Phi, psi and omega in degrees: 000121180254125174249162188228140180288133171216175177252143166250112175263122182244130177238120172255121189203176176296131185301333183301338181273353188312307180299318184289312180294323185288325172295320182288329175294313175302321181290331176276015169085012171287142179277351173176183181199165172237133183238130171231155172287150183226148175211152179164197186233139180207206180300322176268014173100193181282134177238128181246163180263008187280333179239125189302321183293343183243007190267163178243160170226156172248121180252129179240131179234118176264124191200179174281172180304315181297318180289317175304308181300321184292314181292308176307318179294317179297313181294321179295320179295320187262344191229333189298329181293320192250349186232154168291113183205139166229151181228142168212150183239134180237145169283133175222171177239130180242156182259342177240076185296340178287348174279344186238000000 
């Protein structure tokens, strides 16, 4: 089994941003993403997935280092000020590098 290094960029943010963020992630050269509903508690209090206006999503992008950096920088610059959003990047290994 040969694995290949990639980055996993995870974004947890307000569901209202989904369509906008997916367009921007595509534009910034990600080959794909996974979106799931998210709920929890953080700096801005408890967030549930039960009411759309108050719900969060989790967007995961597997990509190379350059793409992860570009997406993270863009989201920080354009959204951190006005929206509940966290980003984190993890080092991962993938088995099918051509997918990412």
